[in-house]
C-alpha positions as CSV (number, residue, x, y, z in Angstrom):
1,M,0.0,0.0,0.0
2,K,1.4,3.4,-0.9
3,T,1.8,6.1,1.7
4,T,0.9,9.6,0.7
5,I,2.8,12.5,2.1
6,L,1.9,16.1,1.8
7,F,5.0,18.2,2.7
8,T,4.6,21.6,4.3
9,A,7.4,23.8,5.7
10,L,6.8,24.8,9.3
11,A,8.6,28.1,8.5
12,A,7.8,28.1,4.8
13,V,7.2,31.8,4.3
14,G,10.5,33.6,3.9
15,I,12.7,30.5,3.3
16,F,13.7,31.8,-0.1
17,A,15.1,35.3,-0.3
18,G,13.1,37.5,-2.6
19,C,10.0,35.3,-2.5
20,S,6.7,37.2,-2.8
21,G,3.1,36.3,-2.5
22,N,1.4,36.4,-5.9
23,G,1.4,33.2,-7.8
24,S,4.6,32.0,-6.1
25,G,3.2,29.3,-3.8
26,Y,4.1,25.6,-4.2
27,K,2.7,22.4,-2.7
28,I,4.6,19.1,-2.9
29,T,2.7,15.8,-2.7
30,A,4.8,12.6,-2.6
31,T,4.0,8.9,-2.6
32,S,6.2,6.0,-1.6
33,Q,6.1,2.4,-0.5
34,D,9.4,2.2,1.4
35,A,11.4,5.4,1.2
36,F,10.9,6.3,4.8
37,S,9.6,5.0,8.2
38,Q,7.9,6.7,11.1
39,G,10.5,8.8,13.0
40,D,12.7,9.4,9.9
41,T,13.8,13.0,9.3
42,L,13.3,14.1,5.7
43,L,15.4,16.9,4.5
44,L,14.8,19.3,1.6
45,I,18.2,20.6,0.4
46,D,19.5,22.8,-2.4
47,Y,20.8,20.3,-5.0
48,D,23.5,22.8,-6.1
49,T,24.9,23.9,-2.7
50,D,23.6,21.2,-0.3
51,E,22.1,24.1,1.7
52,H,19.5,22.7,4.2
53,L,16.2,24.4,3.3
54,D,13.8,22.5,5.6
55,S,13.2,19.3,7.4
56,I,10.3,17.4,8.9
57,V,10.1,14.2,11.1
58,V,7.8,11.5,9.8
59,A,5.0,11.1,12.3
60,D,2.2,9.5,10.3
61,S,1.1,9.1,6.7
62,T,0.3,12.8,6.2
63,L,3.0,15.5,6.4
64,V,2.7,19.1,5.2
65,F,5.3,21.0,3.2
66,E,4.2,24.2,1.5
67,G,6.0,27.5,0.7
68,N,6.9,30.2,-1.9
69,A,9.4,30.1,-4.7
70,D,9.5,33.0,-7.2
71,K,11.4,30.9,-9.8
72,G,12.5,27.3,-10.3
73,R,15.5,26.0,-8.4
74,T,17.0,22.5,-8.2
75,V,16.4,20.7,-4.9
76,A,16.7,17.2,-3.5
77,L,14.6,15.3,-1.0
78,T,16.8,13.1,1.3
79,N,16.4,10.6,4.1
80,N,19.3,9.7,6.3
81,G,21.7,10.9,3.7
82,K,20.0,8.9,0.9
83,R,18.8,11.1,-2.0
84,L,15.2,10.2,-2.7
85,A,14.5,12.5,-5.6
86,V,15.9,15.5,-7.4
87,F,13.4,17.9,-8.8
88,L,12.6,21.6,-9.6
89,L,11.1,23.7,-6.8
90,E,8.8,26.2,-8.6
91,P,5.3,27.6,-8.1
92,G,2.4,25.1,-8.5
93,E,1.5,21.7,-7.3
94,I,4.3,19.1,-7.6
95,T,3.7,15.4,-7.4
96,I,6.6,13.1,-6.6
97,D,6.7,9.4,-6.9
98,L,9.6,8.4,-4.6
99,N,9.6,4.8,-5.9
100,T,10.6,6.0,-9.4
101,R,12.2,9.3,-8.1
102,T,10.2,11.3,-10.5
103,A,8.4,14.6,-10.2
104,K,5.7,16.3,-12.3
105,G,2.8,18.7,-12.3
106,T,4.7,22.0,-13.0
107,P,6.2,23.2,-16.2
108,L,9.9,22.5,-15.5
109,N,9.2,19.3,-13.7
110,D,7.1,18.1,-16.6
111,K,10.0,18.8,-19.0
112,N,12.4,16.9,-16.8
113,Y,9.9,14.0,-16.4
114,A,9.6,13.8,-20.2
115,L,13.4,13.8,-20.7
116,N,13.8,11.1,-18.0
117,E,11.1,8.9,-19.5
118,A,12.7,9.1,-23.0
119,G,16.1,8.3,-21.5
120,D,14.7,5.3,-19.5
121,S,13.1,3.9,-22.6
122,I,16.4,4.0,-24.5
123,I,18.2,2.4,-21.5
124,Q,15.6,-0.3,-21.3
125,N,16.0,-1.0,-25.0
126,Y,19.8,-1.2,-24.4
127,Y,19.5,-3.9,-21.8
128,S,17.0,-5.8,-23.8
129,T,19.4,-5.8,-26.7
130,V,22.2,-6.9,-24.4
131,E,20.2,-9.9,-23.2
132,H,19.4,-10.8,-26.9
133,L,23.1,-10.7,-27.7
134,K,24.0,-13.0,-24.9
135,K,21.5,-15.6,-26.2
136,S,22.5,-15.1,-29.9
137,G,25.1,-17.9,-30.1
138,K,27.8,-15.6,-31.2
139,T,31.4,-15.9,-30.0
140,E,32.5,-14.0,-26.9
141,A,34.6,-11.7,-29.1
142,E,31.6,-11.0,-31.4
143,I,29.4,-10.3,-28.5
144,Q,31.9,-7.9,-26.9
145,N,32.3,-6.0,-30.2
146,A,28.6,-5.7,-30.6
147,L,28.3,-4.5,-27.0
148,D,31.0,-1.9,-27.5
149,S,29.2,-0.5,-30.5
150,L,25.8,-0.6,-28.8
151,T,27.1,1.2,-25.7
152,S,28.8,3.9,-27.8
153,A,25.6,4.4,-29.9
154,T,23.4,4.6,-26.8
155,D,25.7,7.0,-25.0
156,S,25.7,9.2,-28.1
157,I,21.9,9.3,-28.2
158,L,21.6,10.1,-24.5
159,T,24.2,12.8,-24.8
160,A,22.4,14.4,-27.7
161,M,19.1,14.4,-25.8
162,N,20.6,16.1,-22.8
163,K,22.4,18.6,-25.1
164,N,19.2,19.5,-26.9
165,A,17.3,19.9,-23.6
166,F,20.1,22.1,-22.2
167,E,20.4,24.4,-25.2
168,A,16.6,24.9,-25.3
169,N,16.5,25.8,-21.6
170,K,19.6,27.8,-20.8
171,D,17.6,30.3,-18.8
172,N,16.0,27.9,-16.3
173,A,16.8,25.3,-13.6
174,F,15.7,22.4,-15.9
175,G,18.4,23.4,-18.3
176,L,20.9,23.2,-15.4
177,L,19.9,19.6,-14.7
178,A,20.2,18.7,-18.4
179,F,23.6,20.4,-18.6
180,L,24.9,18.4,-15.6
181,D,24.1,15.2,-17.5
182,Y,25.4,16.5,-20.8
183,A,28.7,18.0,-19.7
184,Y,30.5,14.8,-18.7
185,G,33.6,14.5,-21.0
186,L,33.5,18.0,-22.4
187,D,37.0,19.5,-22.7
188,K,37.8,23.1,-21.8
189,A,37.0,24.6,-25.2
190,Q,33.7,22.6,-25.5
191,L,32.6,23.6,-22.0
192,E,33.3,27.3,-22.6
193,A,31.3,27.1,-25.9
194,A,28.4,25.3,-24.2
195,L,28.2,27.9,-21.4
196,D,28.3,30.8,-23.8
197,G,25.0,32.6,-23.4
198,T,24.0,31.2,-20.1
199,P,23.1,33.6,-17.3
200,D,25.5,34.4,-14.4
201,W,23.5,32.3,-11.9
202,F,23.9,29.3,-14.2
203,R,27.6,29.7,-14.9
204,N,28.3,30.4,-11.2
205,S,26.5,27.4,-9.8
206,V,28.6,25.1,-7.6
207,R,28.1,22.1,-9.8
208,V,28.8,23.9,-13.0
209,Q,32.0,25.3,-11.5
210,R,33.1,21.7,-10.7
211,F,32.9,20.9,-14.4
212,V,34.8,24.1,-15.2
213,D,37.5,23.2,-12.7
214,A,37.6,19.6,-14.0
215,A,38.0,20.9,-17.6
216,Y,41.0,23.0,-16.6
217,K,42.6,20.0,-14.9
218,L,41.8,17.9,-18.0
219,D,43.7,20.5,-20.0
220,K,46.7,20.3,-17.7
221,T,46.7,16.5,-17.9
222,A,46.0,16.1,-21.6
223,P,47.9,13.7,-23.8
224,G,51.5,14.8,-24.2
225,K,51.7,16.3,-20.7
226,M,53.9,14.8,-17.9
227,F,52.0,12.8,-15.3
228,T,50.9,14.4,-12.1
229,D,51.8,12.3,-9.1
230,F,49.5,11.5,-6.2
231,T,49.7,9.7,-3.0
232,V,47.1,7.3,-1.5
233,T,46.9,5.6,1.9
234,T,45.4,2.2,1.1
235,S,43.0,0.4,3.4
236,D,45.8,-1.7,4.8
237,G,47.8,1.4,5.8
238,K,50.3,1.4,3.0
239,T,51.4,4.6,1.3
240,V,51.3,4.2,-2.5
241,K,52.3,6.8,-5.2
242,L,51.5,6.8,-8.9
243,S,55.2,7.3,-9.4
244,D,55.8,3.9,-7.9
245,Y,54.6,2.6,-11.3
246,V,54.7,5.4,-13.9
247,G,58.0,6.4,-15.5
248,K,59.7,3.1,-14.9
249,D,60.3,2.0,-18.5
250,D,56.9,0.3,-19.2
251,Y,53.7,1.6,-20.5
252,V,51.2,1.8,-17.6
253,L,47.5,1.6,-18.2
254,V,45.7,3.0,-15.2
255,D,42.0,2.2,-14.8
256,F,40.0,4.5,-12.5
257,W,37.0,2.5,-11.4
258,A,34.6,1.5,-8.6
259,S,32.8,-1.7,-7.5
260,W,29.4,-0.2,-7.9
261,C,30.0,1.1,-11.4
262,G,28.3,-1.0,-14.1
263,P,30.2,0.5,-17.0
264,C,33.5,-0.2,-15.1
265,M,32.5,-3.9,-14.8
266,R,31.7,-4.1,-18.5
267,E,35.2,-2.8,-19.3
268,M,36.9,-5.6,-17.4
269,P,36.8,-8.3,-20.1
270,G,38.6,-6.0,-22.5
271,L,41.2,-5.1,-19.9
272,K,41.8,-8.8,-19.2
273,E,42.4,-9.3,-22.9
274,I,44.9,-6.5,-22.9
275,Y,46.6,-7.9,-19.8
276,G,46.8,-11.4,-21.4
277,K,48.4,-10.0,-24.6
278,Y,50.9,-7.6,-23.1
279,N,51.6,-8.2,-19.4
280,G,55.3,-8.7,-19.0
281,K,55.9,-7.4,-22.5
282,G,56.3,-3.7,-21.8
283,L,52.9,-2.9,-20.3
284,Q,51.4,-3.0,-16.9
285,I,47.8,-2.4,-15.7
286,V,47.1,-0.7,-12.4
287,G,43.5,-0.4,-11.1
288,V,42.8,2.6,-8.9
289,A,39.6,2.3,-7.0
290,V,37.9,5.7,-6.5
291,W,34.7,6.9,-4.8
292,D,34.4,3.4,-3.2
293,V,34.3,1.5,0.1
294,P,37.5,-0.6,0.4
295,D,35.6,-3.8,1.4
296,D,33.4,-3.5,-1.7
297,T,36.5,-3.0,-3.8
298,R,38.1,-6.2,-2.4
299,K,34.9,-8.2,-3.1
300,A,34.8,-6.9,-6.7
301,V,38.5,-7.8,-7.2
302,E,37.8,-11.3,-6.0
303,T,34.5,-11.7,-8.0
304,Q,36.1,-10.3,-11.2
305,Q,39.3,-12.2,-10.6
306,L,41.4,-9.2,-11.5
307,P,45.1,-10.2,-11.9
308,W,46.7,-6.7,-12.0
309,T,47.8,-4.4,-9.2
310,I,44.9,-2.7,-7.4
311,I,45.2,0.5,-5.4
312,D,42.1,0.9,-3.2
313,N,40.8,3.8,-1.1
314,A,41.9,6.5,-3.5
315,Q,38.6,8.2,-3.2
316,R,38.7,11.7,-4.9
317,I,42.5,12.3,-4.7
318,P,43.3,11.2,-8.3
319,T,40.0,12.2,-9.9
320,D,40.3,15.8,-8.6
321,L,43.9,16.0,-9.9
322,Y,43.1,14.6,-13.4
323,G,39.7,16.3,-13.9
324,I,37.8,13.0,-13.9
325,M,34.0,13.5,-13.6
326,G,32.9,10.0,-14.5
327,I,34.2,6.4,-14.5
328,P,35.5,4.2,-15.9
329,H,38.3,6.5,-17.0
330,I,41.5,5.0,-18.4
331,I,44.8,6.8,-18.8
332,M,47.8,5.3,-20.6
333,F,51.2,6.6,-19.4
334,A,54.2,6.3,-21.7
335,P,57.5,4.9,-20.4
336,D,58.9,8.5,-20.0
337,G,55.9,9.4,-17.8
338,T,54.0,11.5,-20.3
339,I,50.3,10.8,-21.0
340,A,49.9,8.8,-24.2
341,F,46.1,8.9,-24.3
342,R,43.2,9.0,-22.0
343,G,39.4,8.5,-21.9
344,L,39.2,5.6,-24.3
345,T,37.2,2.4,-23.8
346,G,36.1,-0.6,-25.7
347,E,37.3,-1.1,-29.2
348,E,39.0,2.3,-29.3
349,L,41.0,1.3,-26.3
350,Q,42.0,-2.0,-27.7
351,K,43.2,-0.4,-31.0
352,A,45.1,2.3,-29.3
353,V,46.9,-0.2,-27.1
354,D,47.7,-2.4,-30.0
355,D,49.1,0.5,-32.0
356,L,51.4,1.6,-29.1
357,M,52.7,-1.9,-28.5
358,E,53.4,-2.5,-32.2
359,K,55.6,0.5,-32.2
360,R,57.5,-0.4,-29.0
Protein backbone atom coordinates (compact mmCIF):
# COMPACT_ATOMS: atom_id res chain seq x y z
CA MET A 1 0.00 0.00 0.00
CA LYS A 2 1.37 3.41 -0.94
CA THR A 3 1.85 6.07 1.69
CA THR A 4 0.89 9.57 0.67
CA ILE A 5 2.82 12.50 2.07
CA LEU A 6 1.89 16.13 1.81
CA PHE A 7 4.95 18.19 2.73
CA THR A 8 4.57 21.60 4.34
CA ALA A 9 7.37 23.77 5.72
CA LEU A 10 6.82 24.84 9.29
CA ALA A 11 8.61 28.07 8.49
CA ALA A 12 7.85 28.11 4.80
CA VAL A 13 7.22 31.81 4.35
CA GLY A 14 10.54 33.57 3.91
CA ILE A 15 12.68 30.46 3.31
CA PHE A 16 13.69 31.80 -0.09
CA ALA A 17 15.13 35.28 -0.34
CA GLY A 18 13.08 37.51 -2.60
CA CYS A 19 9.96 35.31 -2.53
CA SER A 20 6.72 37.22 -2.84
CA GLY A 21 3.13 36.29 -2.53
CA ASN A 22 1.38 36.42 -5.87
CA GLY A 23 1.44 33.18 -7.79
CA SER A 24 4.63 31.97 -6.11
CA GLY A 25 3.19 29.28 -3.85
CA TYR A 26 4.11 25.62 -4.23
CA LYS A 27 2.74 22.44 -2.69
CA ILE A 28 4.55 19.11 -2.87
CA THR A 29 2.73 15.78 -2.66
CA ALA A 30 4.85 12.64 -2.61
CA THR A 31 4.03 8.93 -2.63
CA SER A 32 6.24 6.04 -1.58
CA GLN A 33 6.11 2.43 -0.48
CA ASP A 34 9.39 2.17 1.43
CA ALA A 35 11.39 5.40 1.15
CA PHE A 36 10.92 6.28 4.82
CA SER A 37 9.59 5.05 8.16
CA GLN A 38 7.93 6.70 11.11
CA GLY A 39 10.47 8.79 12.98
CA ASP A 40 12.70 9.43 9.94
CA THR A 41 13.80 12.99 9.29
CA LEU A 42 13.31 14.06 5.68
CA LEU A 43 15.44 16.95 4.45
CA LEU A 44 14.80 19.34 1.60
CA ILE A 45 18.18 20.61 0.36
CA ASP A 46 19.45 22.79 -2.44
CA TYR A 47 20.83 20.34 -5.01
CA ASP A 48 23.55 22.76 -6.09
CA THR A 49 24.91 23.94 -2.75
CA ASP A 50 23.63 21.24 -0.34
CA GLU A 51 22.10 24.07 1.70
CA HIS A 52 19.54 22.74 4.20
CA LEU A 53 16.22 24.37 3.29
CA ASP A 54 13.84 22.53 5.60
CA SER A 55 13.20 19.27 7.43
CA ILE A 56 10.33 17.36 8.93
CA VAL A 57 10.06 14.24 11.09
CA VAL A 58 7.76 11.53 9.76
CA ALA A 59 4.98 11.11 12.33
CA ASP A 60 2.22 9.52 10.28
CA SER A 61 1.08 9.12 6.69
CA THR A 62 0.34 12.81 6.19
CA LEU A 63 3.00 15.49 6.39
CA VAL A 64 2.74 19.08 5.21
CA PHE A 65 5.28 21.03 3.19
CA GLU A 66 4.24 24.24 1.45
CA GLY A 67 6.04 27.45 0.65
CA ASN A 68 6.89 30.15 -1.85
CA ALA A 69 9.36 30.11 -4.74
CA ASP A 70 9.54 32.97 -7.22
CA LYS A 71 11.40 30.85 -9.79
CA GLY A 72 12.55 27.27 -10.29
CA ARG A 73 15.54 25.95 -8.42
CA THR A 74 17.05 22.47 -8.23
CA VAL A 75 16.40 20.71 -4.94
CA ALA A 76 16.69 17.23 -3.50
CA LEU A 77 14.64 15.33 -0.97
CA THR A 78 16.79 13.13 1.28
CA ASN A 79 16.37 10.62 4.09
CA ASN A 80 19.30 9.65 6.32
CA GLY A 81 21.74 10.86 3.70
CA LYS A 82 20.05 8.94 0.88
CA ARG A 83 18.81 11.07 -2.01
CA LEU A 84 15.17 10.17 -2.66
CA ALA A 85 14.48 12.54 -5.56
CA VAL A 86 15.95 15.50 -7.42
CA PHE A 87 13.39 17.92 -8.82
CA LEU A 88 12.58 21.56 -9.59
CA LEU A 89 11.06 23.66 -6.84
CA GLU A 90 8.76 26.16 -8.56
CA PRO A 91 5.26 27.62 -8.11
CA GLY A 92 2.42 25.13 -8.50
CA GLU A 93 1.46 21.65 -7.31
CA ILE A 94 4.31 19.15 -7.58
CA THR A 95 3.66 15.42 -7.41
CA ILE A 96 6.60 13.14 -6.57
CA ASP A 97 6.73 9.36 -6.89
CA LEU A 98 9.59 8.39 -4.59
CA ASN A 99 9.58 4.82 -5.92
CA THR A 100 10.60 6.04 -9.38
CA ARG A 101 12.24 9.26 -8.10
CA THR A 102 10.22 11.35 -10.53
CA ALA A 103 8.35 14.63 -10.15
CA LYS A 104 5.74 16.28 -12.33
CA GLY A 105 2.83 18.72 -12.28
CA THR A 106 4.66 21.99 -12.96
CA PRO A 107 6.22 23.22 -16.23
CA LEU A 108 9.88 22.53 -15.47
CA ASN A 109 9.21 19.26 -13.68
CA ASP A 110 7.09 18.08 -16.60
CA LYS A 111 9.97 18.83 -18.98
CA ASN A 112 12.39 16.92 -16.76
CA TYR A 113 9.94 14.03 -16.43
CA ALA A 114 9.57 13.75 -20.21
CA LEU A 115 13.35 13.77 -20.69
CA ASN A 116 13.83 11.08 -18.04
CA GLU A 117 11.07 8.93 -19.52
CA ALA A 118 12.68 9.11 -22.97
CA GLY A 119 16.07 8.26 -21.47
CA ASP A 120 14.67 5.34 -19.48
CA SER A 121 13.09 3.93 -22.65
CA ILE A 122 16.44 4.05 -24.47
CA ILE A 123 18.22 2.39 -21.53
CA GLN A 124 15.60 -0.35 -21.30
CA ASN A 125 16.04 -1.01 -24.99
CA TYR A 126 19.81 -1.16 -24.43
CA TYR A 127 19.51 -3.85 -21.77
CA SER A 128 16.96 -5.78 -23.82
CA THR A 129 19.42 -5.82 -26.72
CA VAL A 130 22.22 -6.92 -24.38
CA GLU A 131 20.17 -9.91 -23.24
CA HIS A 132 19.38 -10.79 -26.86
CA LEU A 133 23.09 -10.67 -27.72
CA LYS A 134 23.96 -13.00 -24.85
CA LYS A 135 21.55 -15.59 -26.25
CA SER A 136 22.54 -15.06 -29.88
CA GLY A 137 25.06 -17.90 -30.07
CA LYS A 138 27.81 -15.56 -31.23
CA THR A 139 31.38 -15.89 -30.00
CA GLU A 140 32.50 -13.98 -26.91
CA ALA A 141 34.58 -11.66 -29.09
CA GLU A 142 31.65 -10.98 -31.42
CA ILE A 143 29.37 -10.26 -28.49
CA GLN A 144 31.92 -7.90 -26.93
CA ASN A 145 32.35 -6.01 -30.20
CA ALA A 146 28.59 -5.69 -30.57
CA LEU A 147 28.28 -4.50 -26.95
CA ASP A 148 30.98 -1.88 -27.49
CA SER A 149 29.17 -0.54 -30.55
CA LEU A 150 25.79 -0.62 -28.81
CA THR A 151 27.15 1.17 -25.73
CA SER A 152 28.78 3.87 -27.85
CA ALA A 153 25.60 4.44 -29.88
CA THR A 154 23.42 4.56 -26.75
CA ASP A 155 25.75 7.03 -25.03
CA SER A 156 25.67 9.24 -28.13
CA ILE A 157 21.86 9.27 -28.21
CA LEU A 158 21.56 10.10 -24.50
CA THR A 159 24.19 12.83 -24.78
CA ALA A 160 22.39 14.40 -27.74
CA MET A 161 19.08 14.36 -25.84
CA ASN A 162 20.59 16.12 -22.83
CA LYS A 163 22.43 18.60 -25.05
CA ASN A 164 19.23 19.54 -26.89
CA ALA A 165 17.32 19.91 -23.62
CA PHE A 166 20.06 22.11 -22.16
CA GLU A 167 20.36 24.35 -25.22
CA ALA A 168 16.61 24.94 -25.28
CA ASN A 169 16.50 25.79 -21.55
CA LYS A 170 19.63 27.78 -20.79
CA ASP A 171 17.60 30.30 -18.80
CA ASN A 172 16.03 27.93 -16.26
CA ALA A 173 16.78 25.28 -13.65
CA PHE A 174 15.71 22.38 -15.88
CA GLY A 175 18.42 23.44 -18.31
CA LEU A 176 20.91 23.22 -15.44
CA LEU A 177 19.92 19.62 -14.69
CA ALA A 178 20.16 18.70 -18.37
CA PHE A 179 23.58 20.38 -18.58
CA LEU A 180 24.90 18.36 -15.62
CA ASP A 181 24.11 15.15 -17.52
CA TYR A 182 25.39 16.49 -20.85
CA ALA A 183 28.67 18.04 -19.67
CA TYR A 184 30.51 14.83 -18.74
CA GLY A 185 33.55 14.47 -20.97
CA LEU A 186 33.51 17.99 -22.42
CA ASP A 187 36.96 19.51 -22.74
CA LYS A 188 37.82 23.10 -21.82
CA ALA A 189 36.95 24.61 -25.21
CA GLN A 190 33.71 22.60 -25.53
CA LEU A 191 32.63 23.57 -22.03
CA GLU A 192 33.30 27.27 -22.61
CA ALA A 193 31.34 27.12 -25.87
CA ALA A 194 28.43 25.34 -24.18
CA LEU A 195 28.24 27.89 -21.36
CA ASP A 196 28.29 30.83 -23.75
CA GLY A 197 24.97 32.63 -23.43
CA THR A 198 23.99 31.18 -20.06
CA PRO A 199 23.05 33.64 -17.28
CA ASP A 200 25.46 34.39 -14.43
CA TRP A 201 23.53 32.32 -11.88
CA PHE A 202 23.87 29.31 -14.20
CA ARG A 203 27.61 29.72 -14.85
CA ASN A 204 28.35 30.39 -11.18
CA SER A 205 26.45 27.41 -9.76
CA VAL A 206 28.60 25.10 -7.63
CA ARG A 207 28.05 22.05 -9.81
CA VAL A 208 28.81 23.90 -13.04
CA GLN A 209 31.99 25.29 -11.49
CA ARG A 210 33.05 21.72 -10.68
CA PHE A 211 32.86 20.95 -14.39
CA VAL A 212 34.81 24.11 -15.19
CA ASP A 213 37.50 23.16 -12.67
CA ALA A 214 37.63 19.62 -14.04
CA ALA A 215 37.96 20.94 -17.60
CA TYR A 216 40.99 23.05 -16.64
CA LYS A 217 42.57 20.05 -14.94
CA LEU A 218 41.82 17.93 -18.00
CA ASP A 219 43.69 20.51 -20.04
CA LYS A 220 46.68 20.30 -17.67
CA THR A 221 46.70 16.50 -17.88
CA ALA A 222 46.03 16.14 -21.61
CA PRO A 223 47.92 13.69 -23.84
CA GLY A 224 51.52 14.76 -24.20
CA LYS A 225 51.70 16.32 -20.71
CA MET A 226 53.87 14.84 -17.94
CA PHE A 227 51.99 12.82 -15.33
CA THR A 228 50.85 14.44 -12.09
CA ASP A 229 51.82 12.34 -9.10
CA PHE A 230 49.46 11.52 -6.25
CA THR A 231 49.74 9.65 -2.96
CA VAL A 232 47.13 7.29 -1.52
CA THR A 233 46.95 5.58 1.86
CA THR A 234 45.40 2.19 1.11
CA SER A 235 42.98 0.40 3.40
CA ASP A 236 45.82 -1.70 4.85
CA GLY A 237 47.76 1.43 5.81
CA LYS A 238 50.33 1.40 3.00
CA THR A 239 51.39 4.61 1.27
CA VAL A 240 51.33 4.25 -2.50
CA LYS A 241 52.25 6.77 -5.18
CA LEU A 242 51.47 6.81 -8.88
CA SER A 243 55.20 7.34 -9.42
CA ASP A 244 55.82 3.89 -7.91
CA TYR A 245 54.60 2.57 -11.28
CA VAL A 246 54.72 5.35 -13.87
CA GLY A 247 57.98 6.44 -15.50
CA LYS A 248 59.67 3.07 -14.91
CA ASP A 249 60.32 2.01 -18.54
CA ASP A 250 56.95 0.34 -19.17
CA TYR A 251 53.68 1.64 -20.51
CA VAL A 252 51.25 1.80 -17.59
CA LEU A 253 47.50 1.62 -18.21
CA VAL A 254 45.68 3.05 -15.18
CA ASP A 255 42.00 2.19 -14.82
CA PHE A 256 40.04 4.48 -12.46
CA TRP A 257 37.01 2.47 -11.40
CA ALA A 258 34.60 1.53 -8.58
CA SER A 259 32.85 -1.67 -7.54
CA TRP A 260 29.36 -0.16 -7.91
CA CYS A 261 30.01 1.14 -11.44
CA GLY A 262 28.29 -0.98 -14.09
CA PRO A 263 30.24 0.47 -17.04
CA CYS A 264 33.46 -0.21 -15.11
CA MET A 265 32.52 -3.87 -14.79
CA ARG A 266 31.67 -4.06 -18.49
CA GLU A 267 35.16 -2.80 -19.31
CA MET A 268 36.90 -5.58 -17.36
CA PRO A 269 36.81 -8.30 -20.07
CA GLY A 270 38.57 -5.96 -22.50
CA LEU A 271 41.19 -5.07 -19.90
CA LYS A 272 41.77 -8.76 -19.20
CA GLU A 273 42.36 -9.29 -22.92
CA ILE A 274 44.92 -6.48 -22.95
CA TYR A 275 46.57 -7.90 -19.84
CA GLY A 276 46.78 -11.36 -21.39
CA LYS A 277 48.39 -10.01 -24.56
CA TYR A 278 50.90 -7.56 -23.13
CA ASN A 279 51.56 -8.17 -19.42
CA GLY A 280 55.30 -8.66 -18.98
CA LYS A 281 55.92 -7.41 -22.51
CA GLY A 282 56.32 -3.73 -21.75
CA LEU A 283 52.88 -2.93 -20.35
CA GLN A 284 51.41 -2.96 -16.85
CA ILE A 285 47.84 -2.42 -15.73
CA VAL A 286 47.09 -0.69 -12.44
CA GLY A 287 43.54 -0.41 -11.14
CA VAL A 288 42.83 2.61 -8.94
CA ALA A 289 39.56 2.30 -7.02
CA VAL A 290 37.91 5.69 -6.50
CA TRP A 291 34.72 6.85 -4.76
CA ASP A 292 34.37 3.39 -3.22
CA VAL A 293 34.28 1.46 0.05
CA PRO A 294 37.48 -0.64 0.38
CA ASP A 295 35.57 -3.77 1.43
CA ASP A 296 33.41 -3.47 -1.69
CA THR A 297 36.53 -2.97 -3.80
CA ARG A 298 38.09 -6.16 -2.43
CA LYS A 299 34.93 -8.16 -3.10
CA ALA A 300 34.81 -6.90 -6.69
CA VAL A 301 38.48 -7.78 -7.23
CA GLU A 302 37.78 -11.33 -6.04
CA THR A 303 34.54 -11.68 -8.02
CA GLN A 304 36.07 -10.30 -11.21
CA GLN A 305 39.34 -12.18 -10.59
CA LEU A 306 41.42 -9.15 -11.50
CA PRO A 307 45.08 -10.19 -11.91
CA TRP A 308 46.68 -6.74 -11.96
CA THR A 309 47.78 -4.37 -9.20
CA ILE A 310 44.91 -2.68 -7.36
CA ILE A 311 45.21 0.54 -5.36
CA ASP A 312 42.13 0.91 -3.16
CA ASN A 313 40.79 3.79 -1.07
CA ALA A 314 41.93 6.47 -3.53
CA GLN A 315 38.56 8.25 -3.24
CA ARG A 316 38.70 11.72 -4.89
CA ILE A 317 42.47 12.27 -4.71
CA PRO A 318 43.34 11.23 -8.30
CA THR A 319 40.03 12.18 -9.89
CA ASP A 320 40.33 15.76 -8.62
CA LEU A 321 43.88 16.02 -9.94
CA TYR A 322 43.06 14.61 -13.36
CA GLY A 323 39.68 16.29 -13.85
CA ILE A 324 37.79 13.00 -13.91
CA MET A 325 34.02 13.48 -13.56
CA GLY A 326 32.87 9.99 -14.54
CA ILE A 327 34.18 6.44 -14.49
CA PRO A 328 35.54 4.21 -15.86
CA HIS A 329 38.30 6.53 -16.95
CA ILE A 330 41.47 5.04 -18.39
CA ILE A 331 44.79 6.84 -18.79
CA MET A 332 47.77 5.34 -20.60
CA PHE A 333 51.15 6.60 -19.40
CA ALA A 334 54.19 6.26 -21.65
CA PRO A 335 57.53 4.91 -20.36
CA ASP A 336 58.85 8.47 -19.97
CA GLY A 337 55.89 9.44 -17.76
CA THR A 338 53.97 11.46 -20.33
CA ILE A 339 50.31 10.79 -21.01
CA ALA A 340 49.93 8.78 -24.23
CA PHE A 341 46.13 8.90 -24.32
CA ARG A 342 43.16 9.02 -21.98
CA GLY A 343 39.41 8.50 -21.91
CA LEU A 344 39.24 5.57 -24.35
CA THR A 345 37.20 2.42 -23.76
CA GLY A 346 36.06 -0.65 -25.68
CA GLU A 347 37.28 -1.12 -29.24
CA GLU A 348 38.97 2.30 -29.30
CA LEU A 349 41.04 1.35 -26.27
CA GLN A 350 42.02 -2.02 -27.73
CA LYS A 351 43.15 -0.42 -31.00
CA ALA A 352 45.11 2.35 -29.26
CA VAL A 353 46.95 -0.17 -27.06
CA ASP A 354 47.72 -2.44 -30.03
CA ASP A 355 49.09 0.52 -32.01
CA LEU A 356 51.36 1.59 -29.14
CA MET A 357 52.69 -1.87 -28.49
CA GLU A 358 53.39 -2.54 -32.17
CA LYS A 359 55.62 0.54 -32.24
CA ARG A 360 57.46 -0.39 -29.05
